C-alpha positions in Angstrom: -127.4 65.1 95.1 -125.7 68.5 95.4 -124.7 71.7 93.7 -121.6 71.0 91.6 -118.9 73.6 90.8 -116.1 73.0 88.3 -113.6 75.8 88.4 -110.0 76.8 87.9 -107.5 75.4 90.4 -106.8 78.9 91.7 -110.5 79.3 92.7 -110.9 75.9 94.3 -109.5 76.7 97.7 -111.7 79.7 98.2 -114.8 77.8 96.9 -114.2 74.9 99.2 -113.7 77.1 102.2 -117.0 78.9 101.5 -118.8 75.6 101.0 -117.7 74.4 104.4 -119.3 77.4 106.2 -122.4 76.7 108.4 -125.8 76.9 106.6 -124.4 76.1 103.1 -126.3 73.7 100.8 -124.6 70.4 99.8 -121.8 71.4 97.4 -119.2 69.5 95.4 -116.2 71.5 94.2 -114.0 70.1 91.4 -110.8 71.5 90.0 -110.4 71.7 86.3 -107.0 70.1 86.7 -108.7 66.7 87.2 -109.4 66.7 83.5 -105.7 66.1 83.0 -105.8 62.9 85.1 -106.4 59.4 83.8 -110.2 59.0 83.4 -110.6 62.5 84.7 -113.0 63.6 82.0 -115.4 60.7 82.7 -115.1 61.1 86.4 -115.9 64.8 86.1 -118.9 64.0 83.9 -120.2 61.4 86.4 -120.1 63.9 89.2 -121.7 66.6 87.1 -124.6 64.3 86.2 -125.5 64.0 89.9 -125.9 67.8 90.3 -129.0 69.6 91.3 -127.4 72.7 89.7 -124.1 73.0 87.8 -121.7 75.9 87.7 -118.8 75.6 85.3 -116.0 78.1 84.8 -114.8 76.8 81.4 -111.3 77.4 80.1 -110.2 77.3 76.4 -108.2 74.1 77.0 -109.0 71.4 74.3 -109.9 68.9 77.0 -113.1 70.9 77.7 -114.4 70.0 74.3 -115.0 66.5 75.6 -117.4 67.8 78.2 -119.5 70.2 76.1 -122.0 67.6 74.9 -122.4 66.2 78.4 -123.0 69.7 79.8 -125.7 70.3 77.2 -127.5 67.1 78.1 -127.3 67.9 81.9 -128.8 71.3 81.1 -132.0 69.7 79.8 -133.0 68.6 83.3 -131.1 70.9 85.8 -130.0 74.5 85.8 -126.5 74.9 84.2 -124.4 78.1 84.5 -121.4 78.0 82.2 -119.1 81.1 82.2 -115.8 81.7 80.6 -113.4 84.4 79.2 -114.6 83.0 75.8 -118.1 84.5 75.2 -119.1 81.6 73.0 -118.8 79.2 75.9 -121.7 81.0 77.8 -124.1 79.4 75.3 -123.7 76.1 77.2 -125.8 77.6 80.0 -129.4 76.4 80.3 -130.4 79.5 82.3 -131.1 83.0 81.1 -128.0 85.1 80.4 -128.9 87.5 83.2 -128.8 84.5 85.7 -125.4 83.5 84.4 -124.1 87.0 84.7 -125.3 87.3 88.3 -123.5 84.0 89.1 -120.3 85.2 87.4 -120.4 88.4 89.5 -120.5 86.4 92.7 -117.3 84.7 91.6 -115.5 87.7 90.2 -116.3 90.0 93.2 -115.1 87.1 95.4 -114.8 86.8 99.1 -116.5 84.5 101.6 -119.9 86.3 101.5 -120.2 86.4 97.7 -119.0 82.8 97.3 -121.4 81.6 99.9 -124.3 83.4 98.2 -123.2 81.9 94.9 -123.9 78.5 96.3 -127.2 79.6 97.8 -128.1 81.2 94.5 -127.3 78.0 92.5 -129.2 75.9 95.0 -132.3 78.0 94.7 -132.5 78.1 90.9 -134.6 78.7 89.0 -136.2 80.8 91.7 -133.2 82.6 93.4 -134.7 86.0 93.9 -134.5 85.8 97.7 -130.7 85.5 97.6 -128.8 88.8 98.2 -127.2 90.4 95.2 -123.4 90.2 94.7 -121.7 92.7 96.9 -119.0 94.8 95.2 -115.5 94.5 96.7 -112.5 96.8 95.8 -110.7 95.9 92.7 -107.4 97.3 93.9 -105.9 98.6 97.1 -103.0 98.6 99.6 -102.9 95.9 102.2 -100.7 95.0 105.2 -101.0 91.9 107.3 -100.9 94.0 110.6 -103.2 96.9 109.5 -106.4 97.6 111.4 -108.4 97.6 108.2 -108.7 95.1 105.4 -107.4 97.4 102.7 -106.6 101.1 102.0 -108.0 102.7 98.9 -105.2 105.3 98.5 -101.5 105.7 99.1 -102.3 108.6 101.4 -104.6 106.4 103.6 -101.9 103.7 103.8 -99.2 106.1 104.7 -101.3 107.8 107.4 -101.3 104.4 109.2 -97.9 103.0 108.1 -95.9 106.0 109.1 -96.7 105.4 112.8 -96.3 101.6 112.4 -92.9 102.1 110.7 -91.7 104.5 113.3 -92.5 102.1 116.2 -90.5 99.4 114.5 -87.6 101.4 113.2 -88.5 100.9 109.5 -87.2 103.2 106.8 -89.6 105.2 104.6 -86.7 106.4 102.5 -87.7 105.4 98.9 -84.3 103.8 98.4 -85.0 101.4 101.4 -88.7 100.8 100.6 -89.9 97.8 98.6 -93.0 97.7 96.5 -95.0 94.4 96.4 -97.5 93.9 93.6 -99.8 90.8 93.9 -103.1 89.5 92.6 -106.4 90.6 94.0 -107.6 87.0 94.0 -105.4 86.2 97.0 -106.5 89.2 98.9 -110.2 89.0 98.3 -110.3 85.3 99.2 -108.1 85.7 102.4 -105.2 83.8 101.0 -102.2 86.2 101.1 -100.0 83.9 103.2 -97.0 84.1 101.0 -97.3 87.9 100.7 -97.7 88.3 104.5 -94.5 86.2 105.1 -92.6 88.3 102.5 -93.8 91.6 104.1 -92.6 90.5 107.5 -89.3 89.2 106.2 -88.5 92.5 104.4 -89.5 94.5 107.5 -87.2 92.3 109.6 -84.4 93.8 107.6 -85.5 97.3 108.4 -87.2 98.0 105.0 -90.5 99.7 104.5 -93.0 97.9 102.3 -95.8 99.1 100.0 -97.9 95.9 99.4 -100.5 96.6 96.6 -103.0 94.2 95.1 -104.8 94.5 91.8 -106.2 92.5 88.9 -103.9 92.1 85.9 -106.2 93.6 83.3 -108.1 96.8 83.2 -111.9 96.8 82.9 -113.5 100.2 82.4 -117.0 98.8 82.7 -116.5 97.7 86.3 -114.1 100.4 87.4 -111.2 98.0 87.7 -108.1 100.1 87.0 -105.8 97.2 86.2 -102.1 96.7 87.1 -100.6 99.4 84.8 -102.7 102.3 86.1 -102.7 101.1 89.8 -98.9 100.6 89.8 -98.3 104.1 88.5 -100.6 105.5 91.3 -99.0 103.5 94.1 -95.3 103.4 93.2 -94.8 106.7 91.4 -95.1 110.0 93.3 -94.7 113.6 92.2 -91.0 113.6 92.8 -90.3 110.1 91.3 -90.4 106.6 92.5 -91.6 105.9 96.0 -89.7 102.6 96.1 -86.2 101.3 95.6 -87.2 97.9 94.3 -90.4 96.1 93.1 -91.4 92.5 93.8 -94.0 91.6 91.1 -96.0 88.5 91.7 -98.2 89.2 88.7 -96.7 87.3 85.7 -97.6 90.0 83.2 -100.0 92.9 82.7 -101.2 95.1 79.9 -103.8 97.8 79.6 -105.7 96.3 76.7 -105.9 92.6 77.5 -104.9 90.0 74.9 -102.4 87.2 75.1 -99.2 87.3 77.1 -96.5 88.8 74.8 -93.8 86.5 73.4 -91.2 89.2 74.1 -91.1 92.5 76.0 -90.3 95.5 73.7 -91.7 98.8 72.5 -94.2 97.1 70.1 -95.2 94.4 72.6 -98.8 94.2 74.1 -97.0 95.0 77.4 -95.6 98.3 76.1 -97.5 100.4 78.7 -96.4 98.3 81.6 -92.8 98.4 80.3 -93.1 102.2 80.4 -94.1 102.1 84.0 -91.0 100.0 84.8 -88.8 102.4 83.0 -90.3 105.3 84.9 -89.7 103.5 88.2 -86.1 102.9 87.3 -85.6 100.3 90.0 -84.7 96.6 90.1 -87.8 94.4 89.5 -88.0 90.9 90.9 -90.3 88.3 89.3 -90.6 85.4 91.7 -91.9 82.0 90.5 -95.2 81.6 92.3 -96.9 78.2 91.7 -100.4 78.1 93.3 -101.4 74.9 91.6 -98.3 72.8 91.7 -96.5 70.9 94.5 -92.8 71.7 95.0 -91.9 68.4 93.4 -94.0 69.1 90.3 -92.5 72.5 89.9 -88.9 71.1 90.3 -89.7 68.4 87.7 
């Protein structure tokens, strides 16, 4: 018997790492990808039925419809927290909405401390008042694998450190020889920016300066999350123009207003504001293929 978490594959690594820390309750972490496997739905339901508390981050994939009735039945005997980008899915929770919102904040703030407290919170339900509240973590910032701090909140703060670092290593801070790197906050907050660190060091090995910035894709005024459009303009555009000569953009897309990924990129696309940022930058933009949930062989196929 254990706390069971079913989450998106991109969250599984961080959740499993937090679950392995000393002092954690017994936790089972399942990837939502298992639903695509033969008998995956039934195996997932079997594991969920053994839960002392169940946390589900539901997607809108049709496969989830096969789990809904099972989740409702489980909720009759144990605490169930179901969260989703679809507000209707929250109704599958068997706990008060305030409880579900607290659990969701642990996950969205992220980081080892918050994820560990998520498990403690779930394990203590329905009486989890003694578990510390979710701790806010920056939504965006500048990061460098060799910096003495985990993140810089402003370009000025980053440059105050990076100017000395670059001088010692003979790196250029000329905008034409400086590369911007834009990547997802999820990898930073959960201490998983391995690809980004390798890219920063590879670019610097060629004598180039690097501005590595992390952010969430979409803006959320309620939480103070600026989103990729506003943060990109703050980081990569200065008073005299672009601070960079090229941009490597790991985020697949971003808009200011949310919504679905656009079918095309044009002036009437949902991505219009981000396109405007790219035009203001006026530099080459590279969009790497970044597959966090596929093996190399799966991606090649």
